[in-house]
C-alpha positions in Angstrom: -0.1 -0.1 -0.3 1.0 3.2 -0.6 -0.5 7.1 -0.3 -0.1 9.3 -3.2 -0.9 12.9 -2.8 -2.9 15.0 -5.3 -3.0 18.2 -6.3 -5.8 19.6 -8.5 -4.9 22.4 -10.3 -8.1 25.0 -11.6 -6.8 28.2 -13.8 -3.3 28.0 -11.6 -4.9 27.4 -8.0 -5.2 24.3 -6.0 -8.8 23.2 -5.8 -10.6 20.5 -4.5 -14.1 20.1 -6.2 -17.2 17.6 -4.4 -18.2 15.4 -6.2 -16.4 16.4 -8.9 -19.1 19.7 -9.2 -17.2 22.8 -10.8 -20.1 24.6 -8.8 -18.6 23.3 -5.3 -15.0 24.1 -5.3 -12.6 25.1 -2.6 -9.4 26.7 -3.4 -6.4 25.9 -1.3 -4.1 28.5 -2.7 -2.2 29.5 -5.7 1.5 28.1 -5.3 0.6 24.4 -6.3 4.8 24.2 -6.4 4.7 25.2 -3.2 2.3 22.4 -1.8 4.0 19.8 -3.9 7.4 20.6 -2.3 5.7 20.2 0.8 4.3 16.7 0.4 8.2 15.7 -0.7 9.4 17.0 2.3 6.8 14.5 4.4 8.6 11.8 2.0 6.1 11.3 -0.5 7.5 9.0 -3.6 4.9 10.3 -5.6 2.3 12.8 -6.5 -1.3 12.7 -8.4 -1.3 15.6 -10.5 -4.5 16.7 -12.4 -5.2 19.3 -14.9 -8.9 20.4 -14.1 -8.9 23.5 -16.3 -8.2 20.4 -19.0 -10.8 17.8 -17.7 -13.5 20.6 -18.2 -12.6 21.6 -21.7 -10.0 19.6 -23.2 -6.4 19.6 -24.1 -3.0 20.6 -22.4 -2.6 24.1 -21.8 1.0 25.9 -21.5 0.6 27.1 -18.6 -0.3 23.6 -16.7 3.0 22.2 -18.5 5.1 25.3 -17.3 3.7 24.1 -14.2 4.4 20.0 -14.8 7.9 21.3 -15.5 8.9 23.5 -12.4 7.8 20.5 -10.4 9.4 17.4 -12.2 12.7 20.2 -12.2 12.3 21.0 -8.2 11.3 17.5 -6.7 12.4 13.8 -6.9 8.7 12.5 -6.7 7.4 10.7 -9.6 4.1 12.5 -11.4 0.9 11.1 -12.8 -0.5 13.6 -14.6 -3.8 13.7 -15.8 -6.7 16.1 -17.7 -7.8 16.4 -20.8 -5.9 14.0 -22.8 -7.1 12.7 -25.6 -4.6 12.7 -28.0 -1.4 10.9 -28.2 0.2 14.4 -28.8 -1.3 14.8 -25.5 0.5 12.1 -23.8 3.9 12.5 -25.7 3.7 16.3 -24.3 2.8 15.4 -20.8 5.6 13.1 -20.6 8.0 14.9 -22.4 7.2 17.8 -19.5 8.2 15.5 -16.8 5.5 12.7 -16.3 6.4 9.4 -15.1 3.2 8.2 -16.2 -0.6 9.6 -17.6 -3.4 8.6 -16.3 -6.1 8.8 -19.0 -10.2 8.1 -18.7 -12.2 9.7 -21.2 -9.7 8.2 -24.1 -10.5 4.5 -23.3 -14.0 4.8 -24.4 -14.4 7.5 -26.5 -11.0 6.5 -28.4 -9.9 3.1 -27.4 -7.8 2.9 -30.4 -5.8 5.5 -29.8 -5.4 4.3 -26.0 -4.4 0.6 -27.4 -1.6 2.8 -29.5 -0.2 4.7 -26.4 0.1 1.6 -24.6 1.9 0.1 -27.6 3.8 3.2 -27.8 5.3 4.5 -24.1 5.0 1.1 -22.8 2.0 -0.6 -20.2 4.0 0.7 -17.1 3.0 4.6 -17.9 -0.5 4.4 -18.6 -3.4 4.6 -15.8 -6.3 4.5 -16.8 -8.9 6.4 -14.7 -12.4 4.9 -13.8 -14.3 7.2 -12.1 -17.8 5.2 -10.7 -21.2 6.7 -9.6 -23.6 3.9 -8.9 -21.1 1.1 -10.5 -20.9 3.1 -13.6 -18.0 4.5 -15.4 -18.5 8.1 -16.2 -16.4 10.5 -18.6 -15.7 14.0 -19.7 -15.3 15.3 -16.5 -18.1 13.2 -15.1 -20.8 14.4 -17.0 -21.7 11.5 -19.2 -22.1 8.0 -18.5 -19.7 5.5 -20.6 -21.8 3.0 -21.1 -19.8 0.8 -19.1 -20.4 -0.5 -15.6 -16.9 -0.8 -13.4 -16.0 -4.5 -14.1 -17.1 -4.5 -17.3 -14.9 -1.1 -18.0 -11.9 -3.5 -16.3 -12.2 -5.8 -18.4 -11.9 -3.5 -21.3 -9.3 -1.9 -20.0 -7.0 -5.3 -19.7 -8.2 -5.8 -23.2 -6.1 -3.0 -24.0 -3.2 -4.0 -22.1 -3.6 -1.4 -19.4 -2.8 -3.0 -15.7 -3.4 -0.3 -13.9 -6.5 1.4 -12.8 -7.5 4.6 -10.6 -10.9 3.6 -9.3 -12.9 7.2 -7.7 -15.8 6.7 -5.9 -17.6 10.4 -7.3 -20.3 10.1 -4.7 -17.5 9.8 -1.9 -14.9 12.2 -3.9 -14.3 15.3 -1.6 -17.1 14.4 1.2 -14.6 13.2 3.6 -17.1 9.9 4.0 -14.6 7.3 3.8 -13.8 5.1 0.6 -15.8 2.6 -1.1 -14.0 -0.5 0.8 -16.9 -2.9 -0.8 -16.0 -2.1 -4.2 -12.5 -2.2 -4.0 -12.6 -5.7 -2.4 -14.4 -7.2 -5.3 -12.4 -5.8 -7.8 -9.7 -7.2 -5.7 -11.6 -10.7 -5.9 -11.9 -9.7 -9.4 -9.2 -8.6 -10.9 -5.8 -10.2 -9.0 -3.8 -9.2 -11.6 -4.3 -5.2 -11.7 -2.8 -2.6 -9.9 -5.7 -1.1 -7.7 -5.5 2.9 -6.5 -8.3 3.8 -5.1 -9.5 7.2 -4.8 -12.6 9.2 -3.2 -13.7 9.4 0.5 -10.2 8.5 2.1 -9.8 10.7 5.3 -7.8 8.7 8.1 -4.9 6.2 8.7 -7.8 3.8 9.5 -9.1 3.9 5.7 -5.8 3.5 4.7 -6.1 0.1 6.9 -9.1 -0.5 5.4 -7.8 0.1 2.2 -5.5 -2.8 2.4 -6.5 -4.7 -0.7 -5.7 -1.8 -3.0 -2.1 -1.1 -4.3 -2.1 2.7 -3.8 -4.4 5.3 -2.2 -4.9 9.0 -3.6 -6.0 11.8 -1.2 -6.2 15.6 -1.7 -8.6 17.2 1.1 -7.7 15.3 3.9 -4.5 16.2 3.4 -4.8 20.3 2.0 -7.4 20.8 4.9 -4.9 19.2 7.5 -7.5 16.8 9.0 -4.5 14.2 8.7 -0.9 14.6 8.1 1.1 12.4 5.7 3.2 10.8 8.0 0.4 9.5 9.9 -0.6 8.0 6.6 2.8 6.6 5.8 3.2 4.9 8.9 0.0 3.2 8.3 1.1 1.9 5.4 4.7 0.6 7.1 2.1 -1.3 9.7 0.1 -3.0 7.1 3.4 -4.2 4.9 4.9 -4.8 8.3 2.0 -7.8 9.3 1.2 -8.5 5.9 4.8 -10.0 5.3 4.0 -12.0 8.7 1.3 -13.5 7.9 2.2 -14.2 4.5 4.5 -17.7 5.0 1.9 -19.6 6.8 -1.0 -18.5 4.2 -1.0 -21.9 2.5 -0.4 -20.1 -0.7 3.3 -20.2 -1.7 4.1 -19.9 -4.9 5.9 -22.7 -6.6 9.5 -23.2 -7.9 9.6 -25.8 -10.3 12.6 -27.1 -12.7 11.3 -28.2 -16.3 13.3 -30.8 -17.5 12.5 -31.4 -21.4 13.5 -35.2 -22.3 14.3 -36.7 -25.8 15.0 -40.2 -25.8 17.1 -41.0 -22.3 18.4 -37.1 -21.9 17.8 -33.6 -20.9 17.6 -31.0 -23.5 16.7 -27.5 -24.0 16.9 -25.1 -26.7 15.0 -21.7 -27.4 11.8 -21.6 -29.3 11.3 -25.6 -29.3 14.5 -25.3 -31.6 18.5 -25.9 -31.7 18.7 -28.1 -28.5 21.3 -28.9 -26.6 22.5 -31.9 -23.9 21.6 -30.5 -20.3 22.3 -34.0 -18.5 20.6 -37.3 -17.1 17.1 -36.5 -15.8 17.2 -38.4 -13.1 20.5 -37.3 -11.8 19.2 -33.7 -12.6 15.8 -34.7 -10.6 17.8 -35.7 -7.6 20.0 -32.1 -7.6 17.1 -30.4 -7.5 14.9 -31.8 -5.1 18.4 -31.7 -2.8 18.0 -27.7 -3.7 14.5 -27.3 -2.9 12.5 -27.4 -5.6 8.9 -28.0 -5.1 7.8 -29.5 -8.0 9.5 -31.4 -11.3 8.0 -31.4 -14.7 9.3 -34.0 -17.1 7.9 -33.3 -21.0 8.7 -35.9 -23.7 9.5 -33.4 -26.7 9.8 -36.7 -29.5 6.1 -37.9 -28.0 6.4 -41.3 -30.0 4.8 -44.5 -29.2 8.3 -45.9 -27.9 9.3 -42.8 -26.0 5.8 -43.2 -24.4 7.5 -46.8 -22.6 10.7 -44.6 -21.7 8.7 -42.0 -20.1 7.1 -45.2 -18.1 10.1 -46.1 -16.6 11.8 -42.9 -16.4 8.6 -42.0 -13.9 9.3 -45.3 -12.0 13.5 -44.5 -11.8 12.2 -40.6 -10.5 9.6 -42.0 -8.0 12.8 -44.3 -6.3 15.0 -41.3 -6.5 13.0 -37.9 -5.4 10.6 -37.3 -2.4 8.5 -34.2 -4.3 6.1 -34.2 -6.9 6.2 -34.4 -10.3 4.6 -34.4 -13.7 4.9 -36.1 -17.0 3.8 -34.9 -20.4 4.1 -35.6 -23.7 2.5 -38.1 -26.2 -0.3 -38.7 -23.7 -3.1 -39.5 -26.1 -5.4 -42.0 -24.1 -6.8 -42.0 -20.6 -4.7 -46.0 -20.0 -1.3 -43.2 -20.9 -2.1 -41.2 -18.3 -3.3 -44.2 -16.1 -0.1 -45.7 -16.6 2.0 -42.9 -15.8 0.3 -42.2 -12.3 0.7 -46.1 -11.7 4.4 -45.7 -12.6 4.8 -43.0 -9.7 4.2 -39.9 -11.3 2.2 -37.4 -9.5 0.1 -35.6 -12.5 0.1 -35.8 -16.1 0.4 -33.1 -18.3 -1.9 -33.3 -21.5 -1.2 -30.8 -24.6 -1.5 -31.6 -28.3 -3.8 -34.3 -28.3 -6.3 -32.5 -26.0 -6.4 -29.9 -28.6 -7.2 -32.4 -31.2 -9.5 -33.8 -29.0 -10.7 -32.2 -26.0 -13.1 -35.0 -24.8 -9.5 -36.7 -23.7 -8.9 -33.8 -20.5 -12.9 -34.6 -19.7 -12.2 -38.1 -19.7 -9.1 -37.5 -17.6 -10.2 -35.7 -15.2 -13.2 -37.5 -14.8 -11.6 -41.0 -14.3 -8.1 -40.3 -12.7 -9.1 -36.3 -10.9 -8.8 -33.0 -11.7 -6.2 -32.5 -9.4 -3.8 -35.4 -11.1 -5.1 -33.5 -14.8 -2.5 -30.5 -16.1 -3.3 -28.9 -19.2 -0.1 -27.3 -21.3 -0.5 -24.7 -23.6 1.8 -23.7 -25.9 1.2 -20.0 -27.0 2.4 -17.6 -29.7 1.6 -14.3 -29.8 -0.5 -13.5 -33.2 -1.2 -10.1 -33.9 -2.9 -8.7 -30.8 -4.0 -12.0 -29.5 -2.2 -15.6 -29.0 -2.7 -18.8 -30.6 -2.1 -22.3 -29.5 0.4 -24.5 -31.4 0.7 -28.3 -30.9 3.5 -30.9 -32.1 6.3 -29.3 -30.2 5.2 -25.8 -31.6 5.3 -27.0 -35.3 1.9 -26.2 -35.9 -0.6 -23.7 -35.4 -3.7 -25.2 -34.3 -5.6 -21.4 -35.1 -7.4 -22.0 -31.6 -7.3 -18.8 -29.5 -4.6 -19.3 -26.8 -7.1 -17.6 -24.0 -10.5 -19.3 -24.7 -8.6 -22.5 -24.9 -7.5 -22.6 -21.3 -11.2 -21.2 -20.5 -12.2 -24.3 -22.0 -9.4 -27.1 -20.7 -10.7 -25.7 -17.1 -14.2 -26.2 -17.8 -13.4 -29.8 -18.7 -11.9 -30.5 -16.0 -8.0 -29.6 -15.6 -7.0 -29.2 -12.3 -3.8 -26.6 -13.5 -2.5 -24.5 -16.5 1.0 -24.9 -17.8 1.4 -21.7 -20.1 4.2 -21.4 -22.0 5.0 -18.4 -24.1 6.5 -20.1 -27.6 8.0 -16.4 -28.2 10.0 -16.0 -25.0 11.0 -19.7 -24.6 14.6 -20.1 -24.2 15.0 -16.3 -25.0 15.7 -15.0 -21.1 14.0 -12.0 -22.2 11.3 -12.9 -19.2 7.6 -14.1 -19.3 5.1 -13.2 -21.3 3.2 -11.7 -18.3 0.1 -10.2 -20.2 -0.7 -13.8 -21.5 -0.5 -14.8 -18.1 -2.7 -12.0 -16.6 -5.2 -12.6 -19.2 -5.6 -16.2 -18.6 -5.5 -15.5 -14.9 -8.8 -13.7 -15.0 -10.6 -15.9 -16.8 -10.0 -19.2 -15.0 -10.5 -20.5 -11.5 -7.2 -22.9 -11.5 -3.4 -22.7 -10.6 -1.3 -21.7 -13.4 2.2 -22.6 -13.8 4.1 -19.8 -15.8 7.0 -21.2 -18.4 8.8 -19.7 -21.2 11.4 -16.7 -20.8 12.7 -16.6 -17.4 15.8 -15.4 -17.5 16.8 -12.8 -14.5 15.4 -12.7 -10.9 13.3 -9.9 -11.4 11.7 -12.2 -14.4 10.5 -14.7 -12.1 8.6 -11.7 -9.7 7.2 -10.2 -12.6 5.4 -13.5 -13.4 3.4 -13.7 -10.1 3.2 -9.8 -9.4 2.2 -8.6 -12.6 1.4 -12.2 -14.6 -0.9 -13.5 -11.5 1.2 -17.3 -11.5 0.8 -19.7 -9.1 4.1 -21.5 -9.9 7.0 -20.3 -11.9 8.4 -23.2 -14.0 12.1 -22.7 -16.0 14.9 -24.9 -17.3 18.1 -23.3 -19.1 18.8 -20.8 -16.2 18.4 -24.1 -13.9 20.2 -26.5 -16.2 23.2 -24.1 -16.9 23.6 -22.8 -13.5 22.4 -19.3 -14.1 20.5 -19.4 -10.9 19.8 -22.2 -8.1 16.4 -22.7 -7.1 17.8 -21.0 -3.4 18.4 -17.9 -5.4 14.9 -17.9 -6.9 13.0 -18.5 -3.8 15.3 -15.8 -2.2 14.6 -13.5 -4.6 10.7 -14.2 -4.2 11.0 -14.0 -0.7 12.6 -10.3 -1.0 9.7 -9.2 -2.9 7.5 -10.5 -0.1 5.8 -13.4 -2.5 5.6 -16.4 0.1 7.6 -19.2 -0.9 8.0 -23.0 0.9 11.6 -22.7 2.7 
């Protein structure tokens, strides 16, 4: 949780509107720069700066740009700026003047193509979606007009635009000091765990900050400006929340799993890039024993040749691994029937993973889950970006099934898959980081755990898979096989980011 002070500027003055009504305005001075500097002295790290003149009419005026540059040059705070932004040029101008992020609202619904272009051009981390809510309806144009979206549909719409941070203002409470709409934010967190949620409207005390602990940040204007509460009190409450949460997390039972993946060809572990240019990585059982000793939570073995002969090898492998390790493991590749899956489990595996065969015949998933249990049934999805969506690949990435990966994930879960292993073909073996956008879109639509796969390269990439992608487990191959990181390295990094792990 983070507190972000707000400065609303109207004709060069610092003001607050009551419920967005320009006829009910309170002025707090004509020196926005001084107030911004006071917030920084109070240890504020961010500032929410809104051009009400632009919101009331349209566009970015020169006086506001001058103020923005002055604040950016005189302070070290990261500025998130909104009000009247309607074009890509407006966004570029705001960012060039010193803003770290832009806040867009009306543009989302009036000009969604421009909003999408802004995300593609400037990056997902520089755009915040402003969703101003009145009785669950999102309002635009300075709250004067309905958008046609309720708040929950608007969040889905925003996610489809690849925006990952939302500023949700309850219009009825804005500027009233009556307390935030805690139930609304709790429901948003429940439905959209991958979104970063900033609360706004009605916050008046440290107790309100405590009540908003499910949010990532809270914007506060009037209560700070009129002295009802001091920034230091709010920041102290944020720290208290963090301390309590950190203590609760290890025993929450929601530990993120770290899983080495062993791609099997013949009787050896191999690894390549985008499923090609394979290198030998060692003996599968010896690697399995090593990873078990290092503290891996689970193991995944994928038979990438998937012939009838290699299935017999997979049965033997399951027996050997079961004798060598004491952690759960999954075997996949070439499983085309319930009998294939049953033999793998009888041989000692804890779960089976199905991929191409399930795409060809989705009833296979239903049959395995029904007869052997959803908890033992993993659906592996190999996905490649195709325009603004992802398509499912089969046969080790060789063929495009021309199926939308997000929709296939939903169907797989409906058919009984108890877990999804989601691999980005584009990122596999590249070390460029997991495709968090793909992961988060699937996570929003399914209720089962997701294993992130494809692209692990830095310790931060594992953290991003969980924080940004919503992954329940992180899987990697090359970085473990060739000694870039140990299991301990990854778990230490996750723990340092306050992500619960199994020690």
